VOPAGU-2260 file (C-alpha; in pm, 1 decimal, decimal comma):
REM VOPAGU-2260
SITE   aa  ch    i         X         Y         Z
SITE  ILE   A    0     343,0    -100,2     701,6
SITE  LEU   A    1     220,6     -79,8     342,6
SITE  PHE   A    2    -136,8    -100,1     219,1
SITE  CYS   A    3    -229,8    -137,5    -147,3
SITE  ASP   A    4    -584,6    -149,3    -282,1
SITE  ILE   A    5    -767,3    -146,2    -617,2
SITE  ARG   A    6    -986,2     159,7    -673,7
SITE  GLY   A    7   -1343,9      76,7    -773,6
SITE  PHE   A    8   -1305,3    -295,0    -705,0
SITE  THR   A    9   -1649,5    -330,9    -545,3
SITE  ARG   A   10   -1814,4    -177,0    -851,8
SITE  PHE   A   11   -1603,9    -402,3   -1079,0
SITE  ALA   A   12   -1695,8    -710,9    -875,4
SITE  GLU   A   13   -2066,2    -626,3    -882,5
SITE  SER   A   14   -2076,3    -569,9   -1259,1
SITE  ASN   A   15   -1862,8    -861,6   -1385,0
SITE  PRO   A   16   -1897,4   -1239,6   -1380,2
SITE  PRO   A   17   -1730,6   -1411,0   -1079,5
SITE  ASP   A   18   -1468,8   -1583,4   -1298,9
SITE  ASP   A   19   -1363,7   -1244,5   -1441,4
SITE  VAL   A   20   -1344,6   -1094,6   -1093,2
SITE  ILE   A   21   -1122,9   -1373,3    -959,6
SITE  ALA   A   22    -905,6   -1367,8   -1274,1
SITE  MET   A   23    -855,3    -991,7   -1241,2
SITE  LEU   A   24    -776,7   -1021,5    -871,4
SITE  ALA   A   25    -527,3   -1301,1    -938,7
SITE  GLY   A   26    -361,9   -1091,6   -1211,2
SITE  TYR   A   27    -334,8    -795,9    -974,0
SITE  GLN   A   28    -181,0   -1005,6    -696,3
SITE  ARG   A   29      51,3   -1183,7    -940,3
SITE  ARG   A   30     192,8    -843,2   -1039,3
SITE  MET   A   31     196,9    -661,2    -705,7
SITE  VAL   A   32     315,7    -929,3    -461,6
SITE  PRO   A   33     656,8    -983,9    -629,8
SITE  VAL   A   34     710,4    -605,9    -639,4
SITE  ILE   A   35     652,2    -583,0    -264,4
SITE  GLN   A   36     874,4    -884,5    -195,6
SITE  ARG   A   37    1151,9    -756,9    -424,0
SITE  HIS   A   38    1175,1    -448,9    -201,3
SITE  GLY   A   39    1198,5    -645,9     123,7
SITE  GLY   A   40     829,0    -659,0     208,2
SITE  THR   A   41     645,4    -953,5     359,7
SITE  ILE   A   42     278,3   -1002,7     279,6
SITE  ASP   A   43      85,0    -995,8     606,1
SITE  LYS   A   44    -257,3   -1059,6     453,6
SITE  PHE   A   45    -490,9   -1021,9     161,0
SITE  MET   A   46    -818,6    -844,7     231,5
SITE  GLY   A   47   -1020,8    -893,9     -85,1
SITE  ASP   A   48    -849,9    -653,1    -324,3
SITE  GLY   A   49    -632,7    -512,8     -46,3
SITE  ILE   A   50    -277,3    -616,0      32,7
SITE  MET   A   51    -113,9    -545,3     367,9
SITE  ALA   A   52     264,1    -586,0     385,6
SITE  THR   A   53     529,8    -527,1     646,9
SITE  PHE   A   54     888,8    -411,2     610,6
SITE  GLY   A   55    1124,9    -497,3     892,7
SITE  ALA   A   56     870,6    -683,0    1108,2
SITE  VAL   A   57     948,3   -1044,2    1014,5
SITE  ALA   A   58    1318,8    -979,8     957,5
SITE  PRO   A   59    1464,1    -665,0    1115,9
SITE  SER   A   60    1581,9    -409,1     861,6
SITE  GLU   A   61    1773,5     -84,7     893,9
SITE  THR   A   62    1607,7      38,3     570,7
SITE  HIS   A   63    1242,2     -52,2     634,8
SITE  ALA   A   64    1100,0     294,2     558,0
SITE  ALA   A   65    1314,5     336,3     245,0
SITE  ASP   A   66    1220,0     -11,7     127,3
SITE  ALA   A   67     847,2      58,0     173,0
SITE  LEU   A   68     864,5     384,2     -24,8
SITE  ARG   A   69    1070,0     218,4    -299,0
SITE  ALA   A   70     799,8     -48,4    -311,5
SITE  ILE   A   71     529,7     218,2    -352,5
SITE  ASP   A   72     721,0     375,6    -642,3
SITE  ALA   A   73     756,7      32,5    -804,0
SITE  LEU   A   74     389,2     -54,2    -740,5
SITE  MET   A   75     284,7     258,4    -926,4
SITE  GLU   A   76     508,9     161,2   -1220,8
SITE  ALA   A   77     370,3    -194,1   -1218,4
SITE  SER   A   78      16,1     -57,7   -1208,0
SITE  ASP   A   79      84,2     166,8   -1507,5
SITE  ALA   A   80     230,7    -126,7   -1703,8
SITE  TRP   A   81     -65,2    -346,6   -1609,8
SITE  ASN   A   82    -308,9     -79,1   -1725,6
SITE  ALA   A   83    -126,9     -38,2   -2057,3
SITE  GLU   A   84    -151,9    -414,8   -2104,7
SITE  ARG   A   85    -521,2    -416,3   -2008,6
SITE  SER   A   86    -596,1    -124,5   -2239,0
SITE  GLY   A   87    -418,9    -302,2   -2527,4
SITE  ARG   A   88    -652,5    -597,6   -2476,2
SITE  GLY   A   89    -960,7    -372,6   -2471,3
SITE  LEU   A   90   -1009,0    -402,7   -2093,9
SITE  SER   A   91   -1084,5    -116,5   -1857,4
SITE  GLU   A   92    -802,6      39,2   -1658,5
SITE  LEU   A   93    -783,2     -30,1   -1286,3
SITE  ARG   A   94    -612,1     215,8   -1054,5
SITE  ILE   A   95    -450,1     131,2    -726,0
SITE  GLY   A   96    -406,7     332,5    -409,9
SITE  ALA   A   97    -121,9     277,6    -164,7
SITE  SER   A   98      20,3     410,0     158,6
SITE  ALA   A   99     310,6     342,1     390,3
SITE  VAL   A  100     375,8     444,7     750,1
SITE  SER   A  101     668,3     346,9     969,5
SITE  GLY   A  102     657,4     317,0    1344,7
SITE  ARG   A  103     650,9      78,5    1636,1
SITE  ILE   A  104     428,2    -224,8    1601,4
SITE  VAL   A  105     351,6    -548,4    1780,2
SITE  PHE   A  106     412,8    -856,9    1566,5
SITE  GLY   A  107     269,6   -1190,0    1676,3
SITE  ALA   A  108       5,4   -1458,7    1649,4
SITE  VAL   A  109    -361,3   -1378,6    1705,4
SITE  GLY   A  110    -669,9   -1598,3    1705,7
SITE  ASP   A  111    -772,4   -1906,9    1898,5
SITE  ASP   A  112    -697,2   -2279,5    1899,8
SITE  SER   A  113    -891,8   -2337,2    1578,0
SITE  HIS   A  114    -727,5   -2058,2    1376,8
SITE  LEU   A  115    -408,7   -1863,0    1440,4
SITE  GLU   A  116    -235,0   -1618,9    1210,5
SITE  TYR   A  117      58,4   -1383,1    1239,7
SITE  THR   A  118     -18,9   -1015,5    1208,4
SITE  VAL   A  119      92,1    -670,1    1314,1
SITE  ILE   A  120     -89,5    -431,5    1544,6
SITE  GLY   A  121     -21,2     -71,3    1634,4
SITE  ASN   A  122     -60,7     295,1    1553,6
SITE  ALA   A  123     152,4     267,5    1238,0
SITE  VAL   A  124     -80,5      -4,1    1105,5
SITE  ASN   A  125    -389,4     205,5    1177,7
SITE  ARG   A  126    -236,5     519,8    1025,6
SITE  ALA   A  127    -128,2     335,4     711,5
SITE  ALA   A  128    -479,8     196,0     667,1
SITE  LYS   A  129    -635,1     540,7     713,3
SITE  LEU   A  130    -388,3     697,2     468,5
SITE  GLU   A  131    -464,2     438,9     202,9
SITE  LYS   A  132    -833,6     527,3     232,2
SITE  ALA   A  133    -742,7     898,4     225,4
SITE  THR   A  134    -584,1     861,4    -118,9
SITE  LYS   A  135    -938,8     853,8    -257,9
SITE  GLU   A  136   -1046,5    1172,5     -80,9
SITE  HIS   A  137    -724,4    1354,1    -174,2
SITE  LYS   A  138    -742,2    1225,3    -534,0
SITE  VAL   A  139    -389,8    1085,5    -530,8
SITE  ARG   A  140    -251,0     737,6    -586,3
SITE  ALA   A  141     -16,9     705,2    -287,8
SITE  LEU   A  142      53,0     880,0      42,2
SITE  THR   A  143     291,4     866,4     334,3
SITE  VAL   A  144     357,8    1097,1     626,8
SITE  ARG   A  145     650,6    1335,2     669,7
SITE  GLU   A  146     808,8    1127,1     948,0
SITE  THR   A  147     819,4     814,7     731,4
SITE  TYR   A  148     944,3    1010,3     430,7
SITE  GLU   A  149    1223,9    1171,9     632,5
SITE  ALA   A  150    1323,0     835,7     785,2
SITE  ALA   A  151    1332,8     685,3     435,5
SITE  LEU   A  152    1559,9     964,9     310,9
SITE  VAL   A  153    1801,0     900,7     600,1
SITE  GLN   A  154    1790,4     528,2     510,0
SITE  GLY   A  155    1896,6     600,5     150,8
SITE  TYR   A  156    1566,7     646,7     -31,4
SITE  ALA   A  157    1616,1     856,7    -344,9
SITE  PRO   A  158    1278,0     971,4    -476,3
SITE  PRO   A  159    1246,0     941,1    -855,0
SITE  ALA   A  160    1075,9    1283,5    -861,3
SITE  GLU   A  161    1011,0    1566,9    -619,2
SITE  LYS   A  162     722,7    1485,3    -385,3
SITE  GLU   A  163     436,9    1719,4    -302,3
SITE  MET   A  164     410,4    1807,9      66,8
SITE  ARG   A  165      70,4    1876,0     226,5
SITE  PRO   A  166     140,5    1992,3     581,9
SITE  GLY   A  167    -130,0    2002,4     846,5
SITE  THR   A  168    -382,9    1798,5     649,4
SITE  PRO   A  169    -682,3    1644,2     826,2
SITE  VAL   A  170    -722,1    1269,3     764,6
SITE  ASP   A  171   -1033,9    1080,7     872,2
SITE  GLY   A  172    -954,0     849,1    1161,9
SITE  ILE   A  173    -621,8    1013,6    1252,1
SITE  ASP   A  174    -614,0    1241,5    1555,1
SITE  GLY   A  175    -497,4    1588,3    1460,9
SITE  PRO   A  176    -365,3    1704,0    1127,4
SITE  ALA   A  177     -97,9    1503,1     945,2
SITE  ASP   A  178     191,5    1623,6     736,7
SITE  LEU   A  179     125,8    1426,3     419,2
SITE  VAL   A  180     367,3    1346,5     138,7
SITE  VAL   A  181     212,5    1260,4    -196,7
SITE  MET   A  182     410,5     966,4    -328,0
SITE  ALA   A  183     211,7     948,2    -652,5
SITE  GLY   A  184     -45,4    1199,0    -775,1
C-alpha cells in the first residue's frame, strides 16, 4: 500500500483561487499517477490531494514491496522535477510526503446498492496511512518500515542511496514502536 500527499495543500487551497487549486491538483496527479502505474501500482482512490495505490492487490505480484519502494524513489524524483519547473515559472514549490507498507489486506467492493467501489482494508493500509502522516512529524519526505524494506530487498529492490534506519520509533496511531526506514529525507 502506498500513500502520497501534498504538504501544505490545505493552506494552498485556502489562499488561492479555486481554478488555481484544481489546476495545481490536476498537474500533481498528471505527474504522479503515471509514476505509480509505471512501477506496477494501481490507483485505489484519490482523497483530495492524497493518492492511495496498491501493489499486488489487483494483479498478484512477487515484487510488490520492491515495486512500491521503487515508486516512492521515482515519486520523489518527479516531485523534484515538478518543483524545478514550478520555480522556473515563478510558482511556489510544493513538497510531497509518501509511505509504503506491505502486508496482508482484504481487497473487495464496499458500499451499498447506490454506490460501490473497490478498495483495500487491513493493518498494512492503516500503517501506511499513519506513516504518511508521520513524515510531517519526522520532517522527512518518505517512510517505510523495516519489514517492508527487507522484503523489497529480497524482491530485488536496489536503493539508489543508503537509507537511514530509525529503530524503535513511536508513530501516532501505531501500537508499539516501529522500525522506520527513511526513504527520502
